[in-house]
C-alpha positions in Angstrom: 184.4 266.4 255.1 181.2 264.9 256.0 178.2 267.1 257.1 175.9 264.2 257.6 176.8 260.9 259.2 174.1 258.2 259.0 173.9 255.3 261.3 175.0 251.9 260.1 171.4 250.8 259.9 170.4 253.6 257.8 173.3 253.2 255.5 172.3 249.5 255.1 168.8 250.6 254.3 170.0 253.1 251.7 172.3 250.7 250.2 169.5 248.1 249.9 167.4 250.7 248.1 170.1 251.4 245.7 170.4 247.7 245.0 166.8 247.7 243.7 167.6 249.2 240.3 163.9 249.5 239.4 163.0 251.5 242.5 166.2 253.7 242.3 165.7 254.6 238.8 162.1 255.3 239.3 162.9 257.6 242.1 165.5 259.4 239.9 163.0 259.7 237.1 160.2 260.9 239.4 162.5 263.6 240.9 163.3 264.9 237.4 159.8 265.1 236.4 158.8 266.7 239.6 161.5 269.4 239.5 160.7 270.2 235.8 156.9 270.5 236.8 157.8 272.8 239.7 159.3 275.2 237.0 156.3 274.8 234.7 156.0 278.6 234.2 159.4 278.4 232.5 158.4 275.4 230.1 154.7 276.2 229.2 153.6 279.8 229.5 151.9 282.4 227.4 154.2 284.9 228.5 157.7 285.3 227.2 160.7 284.3 229.3 162.7 287.4 228.2 161.7 290.4 226.2 163.8 293.2 224.8 162.0 296.5 224.1 163.6 300.0 223.4 166.9 298.9 224.8 165.4 297.6 228.0 165.0 294.0 229.4 161.8 292.5 230.6 160.9 289.3 232.3 157.2 288.9 231.6 157.1 285.3 232.8 157.9 286.6 236.4 156.7 290.3 236.4 153.3 291.5 235.2 153.6 294.4 232.7 150.7 296.5 231.5 150.2 297.1 227.8 151.2 300.7 228.1 154.7 299.6 228.9 155.1 298.7 225.3 153.4 301.7 223.6 149.9 300.2 224.0 146.6 301.8 225.3 145.5 299.3 227.8 146.6 299.5 231.6 145.6 295.8 232.0 148.2 292.9 231.7 149.8 292.6 228.2 148.6 289.8 225.9 151.8 288.8 224.2 150.1 286.7 221.6 148.2 289.6 220.2 149.7 290.7 216.8 149.2 294.3 217.7 151.5 293.9 220.8 154.1 292.1 218.8 154.0 294.9 216.2 154.6 297.5 218.9 157.6 295.5 220.2 159.1 295.0 216.8 158.8 298.7 216.0 161.3 299.4 218.7 163.7 296.8 217.5 162.4 294.4 220.3 162.7 290.8 220.5 160.9 287.9 222.3 162.2 284.7 223.7 159.3 282.3 224.3 159.4 279.1 226.5 159.2 275.8 224.7 155.6 275.6 225.0 154.1 279.1 224.4 150.8 278.3 226.1 149.9 278.0 229.8 147.3 275.5 231.1 144.5 278.1 230.9 145.5 279.7 227.7 142.8 279.6 224.9 144.4 279.5 221.3 142.1 281.9 219.4 144.3 281.4 216.2 144.1 277.6 215.9 142.3 277.8 212.7 140.4 274.4 212.9 137.6 272.9 215.0 138.5 271.8 218.6 139.5 269.6 220.0 142.4 269.7 217.4 144.8 266.8 216.8 148.5 266.9 217.7 150.6 269.1 215.5 153.8 271.2 215.5 151.9 274.0 217.4 150.4 271.7 219.9 152.3 268.7 220.6 149.6 266.6 222.0 146.6 268.5 220.5 144.0 270.8 222.1 141.1 270.1 224.4 137.5 271.1 223.6 138.2 274.8 224.8 141.4 275.1 222.6 143.8 274.8 225.5 147.0 273.0 225.0 147.2 269.5 226.4 150.9 269.3 226.9 150.8 272.2 229.2 147.8 271.1 231.1 149.5 267.7 231.7 152.6 269.5 232.9 150.6 271.7 235.4 148.4 268.7 236.2 151.2 266.6 237.1 152.6 269.2 239.6 149.2 269.8 241.1 148.5 266.1 241.6 151.7 265.3 243.1 151.8 268.5 245.5 148.2 267.8 246.4 149.0 264.1 247.1 152.0 265.0 249.1 150.1 267.5 251.2 147.3 265.0 251.9 149.8 262.3 252.6 151.6 264.4 255.1 148.4 265.6 256.9 146.8 262.2 257.0 149.9 260.6 258.2 150.1 263.0 261.2 146.5 262.3 262.2 146.6 258.5 261.5 149.9 258.1 263.6 148.7 260.1 266.3 145.4 258.1 266.7 147.2 254.8 266.3 149.9 255.8 268.9 147.2 256.8 271.5 145.2 253.6 271.0 148.3 251.3 271.1 150.0 253.1 273.9 147.3 253.3 276.5 145.4 250.2 275.4 142.3 249.2 277.5 139.2 251.1 277.0 140.8 253.9 274.9 141.9 251.3 272.5 138.6 249.3 272.5 136.5 252.4 272.1 138.9 253.9 269.5 138.9 250.7 267.4 135.0 250.6 267.3 135.2 254.2 266.2 137.6 253.6 263.5 135.8 250.7 262.3 132.6 252.6 262.0 134.2 255.4 260.2 136.1 253.0 257.9 132.8 251.3 257.0 131.2 254.3 255.5 131.0 254.7 251.7 133.9 257.2 251.3 133.5 258.1 247.6 129.8 258.7 248.0 130.3 260.8 251.0 132.9 262.8 249.3 130.8 263.4 246.3 127.8 264.6 248.5 130.1 266.8 250.6 132.0 268.2 247.6 128.5 269.2 246.0 127.6 271.1 249.2 130.8 273.3 249.4 132.5 275.8 247.2 135.1 273.8 245.3 138.7 274.7 246.1 142.0 272.9 246.7 142.0 273.7 250.4 138.3 272.6 250.9 139.0 269.4 248.9 142.0 268.7 250.9 140.1 268.9 254.1 137.3 266.7 252.8 139.7 264.0 251.7 141.5 264.2 255.1 138.4 263.1 256.8 138.8 259.7 255.5 142.5 259.2 254.2 144.0 259.2 257.9 142.9 255.8 258.7 145.5 254.0 256.4 148.3 254.2 259.1 146.1 253.7 262.3 146.4 249.8 262.4 150.0 249.6 261.7 151.0 252.3 264.2 148.7 250.8 266.7 150.0 247.3 266.4 153.7 248.6 266.9 152.8 250.6 270.0 150.9 247.5 271.5 154.0 245.5 270.8 156.5 248.0 272.1 154.7 249.6 275.0 155.7 246.7 277.4 159.4 246.6 276.5 161.9 246.9 279.3 163.3 250.2 278.2 159.8 251.7 278.1 159.1 250.3 281.6 162.4 251.8 282.7 161.3 255.1 281.4 158.1 255.0 283.3 160.0 254.1 286.5 162.2 257.1 286.0 159.0 259.4 285.9 159.3 260.1 282.1 156.0 261.6 280.8 153.8 259.4 278.6 154.2 262.1 275.7 158.0 261.8 275.8 158.0 258.1 276.1 155.6 257.9 273.1 157.7 260.4 271.1 161.3 259.2 272.0 161.0 255.6 272.9 158.1 254.0 271.0 157.5 256.1 267.8 160.9 255.5 266.1 160.0 251.8 266.1 156.6 252.5 264.6 157.8 254.8 261.9 159.7 252.0 260.3 156.5 250.3 259.5 154.8 253.6 258.6 157.4 254.9 256.1 156.9 251.9 254.0 153.2 252.7 253.6 153.7 256.3 252.5 154.4 255.9 248.9 151.2 253.8 248.5 149.2 256.4 250.4 150.6 259.0 248.0 149.5 256.8 245.1 145.9 256.5 246.7 145.6 260.2 247.3 146.4 261.0 243.6 144.1 258.3 242.5 141.3 259.7 244.6 141.8 263.3 243.3 141.8 262.1 239.8 138.5 260.1 240.5 136.8 263.2 241.8 137.9 265.4 239.1 136.8 262.8 236.5 133.3 262.8 238.2 133.2 266.6 238.3 133.3 266.9 242.1 137.1 267.8 242.3 138.9 270.8 241.9 137.3 274.0 240.4 136.6 274.1 236.7 139.5 275.2 234.6 142.0 273.7 237.1 144.8 271.7 235.3 143.6 268.3 236.4 144.3 264.9 234.9 140.9 263.6 235.8 139.3 266.4 234.0 141.4 265.5 230.9 140.1 261.9 231.2 136.6 263.3 231.4 137.1 265.2 228.1 138.5 262.1 226.5 135.3 260.3 227.4 133.1 263.0 226.3 135.1 263.4 222.9 135.6 260.0 221.5 136.5 261.4 218.3 139.6 263.0 219.8 141.5 259.9 221.3 144.6 261.9 222.0 142.7 263.6 225.1 142.1 260.3 226.9 145.3 258.7 225.7 147.4 261.7 227.0 145.7 261.7 230.5 145.9 257.9 230.7 149.6 257.6 229.9 150.4 260.6 232.2 148.7 258.8 235.1 150.2 255.5 234.3 153.8 256.7 234.3 153.2 258.7 237.5 151.5 255.8 239.4 153.9 253.2 238.1 156.9 255.2 239.3 155.4 255.8 242.8 154.6 252.0 243.1 158.1 251.0 242.2 159.5 253.6 244.6 157.2 252.1 247.3 158.3 248.5 246.7 161.8 249.7 247.0 161.2 251.5 250.3 159.3 248.5 251.6 162.2 246.0 250.7 164.8 248.5 252.1 163.2 248.5 255.6 162.8 244.7 255.4 165.3 243.6 258.2 165.9 240.2 256.5 166.9 241.9 253.2 169.0 244.5 254.9 171.1 242.0 256.6 171.7 239.6 253.9 172.1 241.9 250.8 174.1 244.8 252.4 176.1 243.1 255.2 177.5 240.9 252.5 179.0 243.9 250.9 180.4 245.5 253.9 
């Protein structure tokens, strides 16, 4: 039984995307990496996944337990890496199951036993940074933060950009003329310098940084959506809707927007790539997320500051290369899938 029936055009586009093996496998790999990063707390964490103590089961990775729970003296959260705590657990025939990487992105390894940043080892697969934090854990958490931040910025900027382009293209005339002049003036501003200035004036956080980047990232789709609305607004079915008394908002939403979305969707993967790159650049310069956040840009900055520890720069570099390469391949596949000429020739031949 089919719960979702796609139109013939959508089926052709999906089939056309699948024929692009590079894009199709890139999407699969990216989804796997994203899903794994969403469960980063179960992969890299300084808290055990499961703990047995005095005949009871505990889940420290999901629930916070004070040290007094295991016979300690402190009412604060338990530090499971402390030898005293481990001795208390073992005294009650306890056991601990650690995640594959027993360090979170902000865990400082006080027992590393060598100067930091330390090179890769069995304890730290990609070494540690200059604060003795595990690089592998920071990459996993940094990948998740970069992708989720980029997705949020892409979604919000797309909503604003599509709305502005739709209003300009649909009404035309003075609305379009004035709107274009304002967009051109705003687009001509030095975005990176203004972001650095604004980021230095406000308290850094993910929300404030998202708002600052949104001020400039919405312009990517304005020209595309405006052109589609200018082309479509005088079609016969749009004129018929006007003659029937349909409101302008409903005409834009139901009649014109679906055509414009085809062109807009092909740009979304590339907008996501640009959002991640901008975030990384600001973090690298020190004007991005708050200090201590799992940032790939901050890892690159550490690699620049510690040339004697090449694993820092190389780890951040290859993490970005893999992520951005996958997104670019996916974007190329989406663009080709929405190409009407490719859809007709490659898919109809198989139908």
